[in-house]
C-alpha positions in Angstrom: 22.5 78.9 -88.6 24.2 81.1 -91.1 21.9 80.1 -93.9 18.8 80.8 -91.9 20.2 84.2 -90.8 20.9 85.0 -94.5 17.3 84.2 -95.4 16.2 86.5 -92.6 18.5 89.2 -93.8 17.1 89.0 -97.4 13.6 89.2 -96.0 14.5 92.2 -94.0 16.0 94.0 -97.0 12.8 93.4 -98.9 10.1 93.9 -96.3 11.4 95.6 -93.2 12.7 99.2 -92.5 16.3 100.0 -93.3 17.1 100.5 -89.6 16.2 96.9 -88.8 18.2 95.6 -91.8 21.2 97.6 -90.6 20.9 96.0 -87.1 20.7 92.6 -88.6 23.8 93.3 -90.7 25.7 94.6 -87.7 24.7 91.5 -85.7 25.8 89.2 -88.5 29.1 91.0 -88.8 29.8 90.6 -85.1 28.5 87.1 -84.7 29.8 85.3 -87.8 33.4 85.4 -89.0 34.0 86.9 -92.4 30.4 88.0 -92.9 30.6 89.2 -96.5 26.9 88.8 -96.9 26.5 92.2 -95.3 28.3 93.7 -98.3 26.1 91.7 -100.7 23.0 93.0 -98.8 24.3 96.5 -99.1 24.6 96.1 -102.9 21.1 94.7 -103.0 19.8 97.6 -101.0 21.5 100.1 -103.3 20.1 98.4 -106.4 16.6 98.1 -104.9 16.2 101.5 -103.4 18.8 103.8 -104.9 18.8 102.5 -108.5 19.0 105.7 -110.6 20.1 108.1 -107.9 23.6 109.5 -107.8 25.1 109.3 -104.3 27.8 111.2 -102.4 29.9 113.4 -104.7 28.4 111.9 -107.7 29.5 108.4 -106.9 27.2 105.4 -106.9 27.7 102.7 -104.3 28.7 105.0 -101.4 26.5 102.9 -99.0 28.1 99.7 -100.2 31.6 101.2 -99.6 30.6 102.3 -96.1 29.3 98.8 -95.2 32.5 97.3 -96.7 34.7 99.5 -94.6 32.7 98.7 -91.5 32.9 94.9 -92.2 36.7 95.3 -92.7 37.0 97.3 -89.4 35.1 94.6 -87.5 37.3 91.9 -88.9 40.4 93.9 -88.0 39.2 94.5 -84.5 38.3 90.8 -84.1 41.8 89.8 -85.3 43.3 92.4 -82.9 41.3 91.1 -79.9 42.2 87.5 -80.6 45.9 88.5 -81.0 45.8 90.4 -77.7 44.2 87.5 -75.7 46.9 85.0 -76.5 
C-alpha cells in the first residue's frame, strides 16, 4: 500500500497542482507511520520548481524545512496521543 501511495505521490509532484500534492503528503503523514517520503517529495518539488530561486531570507530549502517540521509535529502528536490512551 505504501509503495503504491509513493508512486501516486511522485506522479502528483510531476503532473498535478501543488495543492493536491500537499494534500497527498498530509494524508500520507497522517496515515503512515514515519512518512519521511513527504520530506523527499518536498526536496523534489523544490528542485523541480524552485531550482534557481532564493527563498525566504535568502535561504534555499525553506519549503523542505517547513514540511520537515510538519512531519516531526505529526509524529510528536501521534506519540503523545498513543501515550495518553494507555
